Structures are given as structure tokens and as C-alpha cells.
N, C-alpha and C positions, 0 to 999 in steps of 0.2 A: 300364852298367846290367845287373846280373846277374839272371837269372830261374831259379827252381828248375825241376827236371824236371817236377814235378806241374803247375806253372803253364804250362810249355811244352806239355804234353799238353792242358790246357784250351784254350789258344790254338789249337792245331792242330784240336781238335774244333770250336771256334767257327768257324774258317775253313772247315772242311768243311761245316758246317751252314748257313753264311751264303752259300755259293757260289751264284751265279745265272748261268745262261748255258747255251748249247748248243754242243756240238762234235760234229759228226756227218758221216759220209761218206754222200753221197746218190747212189744209182744212178738217174739221171734218164732215162727212156726218151725216144725222139724225139718231138717235138711235144707234150710234156707239161709241166705246171707243178706245183710243190710249194711249200707255204708252211709256215713254222715261226714260232710266236709266243712272245712273252714278255710278262708283265705288268710294266709299268714305271710308276714314280711320275713326277710332274712334276719337271722340272729334274734329270733323272737321266742320267748318261752312258751311251750305247749305242754299242757297237763291233761292226762287222760286217766279217768277212774271209772271202773266198771265193776258192778256186783250183780250176781245172778241169784234170784229168789229160788226157794224150794230145793236147794241143793243141786240144781242142774249145773252143767259145765258147758262153756262155749269157747270158741277160739276168737282171738282178737288180733287184727293186723293194722298197723299204722303206716300209711303210705305218704311219701312226699311226691312232688310232681314227677320225679324220675327214679325213685328207688323205694324199697321197703325199709322202714326205719326200725320197726318193732314187730315181732310176731310171737304169739304164745297160743298154745292149744290146750284144750281140756282144763280150763281154769274157771274157778267160781268167783274169784276176785282178782282184779288187776289194777295196779296203780303205778303209773310211770310219768316221768316228766323229762323233757329234753329241749335243747335249743335248736331251732330250725337252721339248716345250713343253706337253704335256698328259698327264694320267695315263690309264692304260688299256692294253689289249693293243696291242702293236706287232708287226707281221708282217714277215718277210723271205720274199719269194717268188722262186723260181728258175724261169725259163722256158727250156726247151730247144727252140729253133726249128729246130735242125739235123736232118738226116735220120737221124743215128746217135745212139745212147745216149751219155750223158756221165756221168763219175764226178766228183762235186763234193765238195770238202772245205769244209764251212761251219762257221764259228765265230761265235757271237753271244755277246757278253759284256755284262753289265749292271751298272751301279753301280760299286762298288769293284773288282769283277773286271775292269772295262774300263780301269782306270787303270794306268799303267805305274809301279809303285812303285820299280823300280830307278832311274828318273830322279829320283824324289822323294828316295830315299835318298842319291843323289850330291849333289843340290842342297842338301839340308838336313843332310848329314853324319850320317845316322842309322845306328844299328846294326841288325842283322837282327831282333832282338827288338822294337826300337822300330817298325820297319816293320810287323811282324806286329801289334803293338798298334794302329798307325794303321789297318791294314786292318780289324781287328775293330771299331774305333770307327766307321769309316765304314760298315761293314756293318750295325752295330746302329742307326746313325742312319738308314740307308736303310730298315731294317725298321720303325723307329718311324714314319717318314713313310708307309710302306705301310699300317701299322695305322691311322694317322689317316685316310688316304684311304678305307680299307675301312669305318671307323666312320662317316665322313661319307656314304658311299654307302649304308650300311645305314640311316642316319637318313632319307635321301631316300626309300629304298624303303619304310620304315615309314610315312612321311607319305603316300606314294602309296597304300599298302594301306589306311591309315585313311580317306583321302579316298574311295577306291573303296568301302570297306565302308559309309561313311555314305551314299553315293549309292545303293547297293543297298538299304539299309534304307529310305531315303526312297522309292525306286521301289516297294518291296514295300508300304509303308504306303499310297502313292498307289493301287496296284492294289486293296488291300483296301477302301479308302474308295470307289473307283470301282465295285467289284463290289457293295458294300452299296447305293450310290446307284442303280445300274442295277437291282438286285434290287427295291429299294423302288419305283422308277418302274414296273417291270413289274407289281408287285402292284397298284399304283393303276390302271394301264392296264387290266389284266384285270378288276379289280373293276368299273370303269366299263363295260367292254365287256359283262360278264355282266349288269349291272344294266340296261343299255340293251336287251339281248335278253330281259330279264325271266327270266333263268335263276336268279338269286338275289334 
């Protein structure tokens, strides 16, 4: 399958814009904790790799929006991958319990970026351009599912806002009628009071 130079540039641009993940070197002081997060869709592959320089050891915890997915302590290297069970922010937290600072290389890849396409290419006998197309296709599918998730979340927020607004309006109307009622009762009370005192 031959692809023109222009098409190759478009594919490269799409791959760059669709890239999701973190690759960072963290200087973690002694007895400190740092967390890094990524927004993930439901049923999305998440890959976490961590290596500590100078033989130091750290603890690593991976958190979903409502649960702890993975937790290891006193490790020099960690490599794990899993499929997310719920949409939302997923956090990777590094804890340095040692008395000395640690330098940690952290890699977090999400969705198509977490997949090993070299193995896919070998298994399915794909050319490099076909692998690039597969990556773009999966990236676009991932973004589509994220857009659907954001749309559903926006709809829930709009319903919550509408419900809150209707409650506020009801409460304001209740206050207005209550004030009118209390004002009318006060007028009647003072009218009777002044009549009983023969002031009016």
C-alpha cells in the first residue's frame, strides 16, 4: 500500500495531535508525594512505567475516580497496564518515604499510545503506513468516545443546573408570597391593635 508524501504528513500531524500521555522526570524530595493525572474514557488502555535512578525505591499508586486500582511500595521499577472501568481522571501518585531525594522517570500512556503496535504489525503482517493508519483510526475512535462522554456529562450538568434554577425560582416565589402574607397579617394585627386602643 503506497501513500503519497502529503498523506504521510497528514498522518504524522494526526498522530502528534492525537498523542495522549505523560513522560516526565520527577525530582521527588524525601518524604514527599506527587501526583500526575490523565483524563481517560471507559474501557481505555492505560500503561504506567516507572523507574528510579541511583537505586532508590518509591511507592506508586494508581487511582481511578472512585477507587485505588494499583498500589506498590518500595519499588525501583514498576510496569503495569490495565483497562479503565470508568471514565474520568486517573491519577498516578509517587510517594518517596526514603530519607533522601529520588529521581523518577515516569511514563503514563493512554489509549492507542499505550498499545504496542510493533507486536500488532508482526502478528497481522502490516506495513508501516498501515500501522500508522491503525493508530490514527484508534486515536480518532478514542477521541470520539471522549466527545460522547463529555457530551453526556454536559447534559447531566445542564439538567442539574435547570433543576437548581427551578428550585431557586420556587424558593424565591415562596419567599415573596410569605412576605406578602406576613405583611398582610401584620397590617391586620396593627389595625386591630390600634382600634382596640381607640387610636383609629
